Residue, then its C-alpha position, 0 to 999 in steps of 0.5 A: x517563522x513557520x511552525x513545526x509540522x504536527x507528528x504523524x498519526x499512528x497507523x490505526x488513525x492515519x487518513x488517506x492523505x496522511x498515508x500519501x504524505x508518509x509515502x512521500x516522506x519515506x521516498x525522500x528519506x530513502x530516495x536512492x534506494x527507492x528510485x529503483x522501484x520505478x524501473x519495472x513500471x517505467x520499462x513496462x509502460x514503454x510496451x503499453x501505450x495505445x496497444x489493443x486490450x489483449x496485448x495490454x493484458x499480456x504485457x502486464x501478465x509478463x511484467x507481473x513478477x517484476x512489479x512484484x519484485x518492486x513491491x517486495x523491495x518497497x516492503x523491505x524499505x518500509x519495514x526493515x524486514x529480513x527476507x528469507x528464501x521462503x518468504x521471497x518465493x511466497x511473496x513473489x508467487x502471491x504477488x504475481x497471482x494477485x496481479x493476473x486478474x488485476x491486469x484484466x480488470x484494469x483494462x476493463x475499468x481502473x476502479x475494479x482493478x484497484x478494488x481487487x488489489x485492495x482486497x488481496x494485494x497485502x499478500x506480499x507484505x504479509x509473506x515478507x513481514x509475517x513469514x506466512x505460507x502462500x495460502x495463509x498469506x492470502x487469507x491474512x491479506x483478505x482479513x486485513x482488507x476487510x478491517x477497513x476496505x474503504x481506507x485500503x481502496x481510497x489509499x490505492x486509488x489516491x496513490x494511482x491518481x497522484x502517480x498518473x497526474x504527476x507523471x503526466x505533468x512531469x513527462x510534459x515538462x521534460x518533453x517541453x523544456x529539454x526537447x526530449x523524445x516523448x518516450x524518453x520523457x515518459x520513461x523518466x517520469x514513470x521511473x521517478x514517480x512510480x515508487x510512490x505506488x509501491x511505498x504507499x502500498x507497503x505502508x498501507x499494510x501497517x494501517x490495515x494491520x492496526x485496524x484488524x480486531x483480532x490483532x488484540x488478544x481476546x483475553x485483553x479486550x474489554x467489553x466497553x472498548x475502553x470507553x466511559x459508561x454512555x449515561x454517566x461519564x464518571x460512573x461510580x462502579x462498585x460501592x465501597x465496602x463499609x468500614x467500621x470506625 
């Protein structure tokens, strides 16, 4: 008999691998609602391929609002937040602005583009979940990134690698077994796998928010961070007052 899986770690302790696993679990739980997230990537990648760099960047710029809309929907799926007209507009503008430099950086080399998105990409969930304005959302997004930038960068890089490898293998399988055209096989593979990118980025918000120091009220922080004294693990503290018999 197989043993039950251990409960997932809380967001402030979640590792990169567990974030990817939770993204897959959320995808399976909300499959039909999440499948539409990949439509923007699947359509966009049909226009990319081996085109020149400037065309590649222009296509990504044109598709930035549609990619942002998929990200917004992923945040709603992951958080259950209610989207207002103002938060939708702020998230759409903020996400589009964040993707414009990323398109250039991704074409130069993948890692700088992912690092940029790790630094400012949380502007979308901040605008949706925290209902902040555009400037405040960008400020909050960078604060979340600085809370644990290695975790944010590693999570987005891992999600990208999982997407690229899985979509590539699935595309080859579809093309080989079903005798489909290469473009159709690539479209289906991108459609099915790319929702993990958006769901993982949405869940990353909760990891980073749990790691931000200023999320704990200043008056409730302890100087010892809740740890025992370093020298004596069972420090006696103040002496008890003497009591007359």
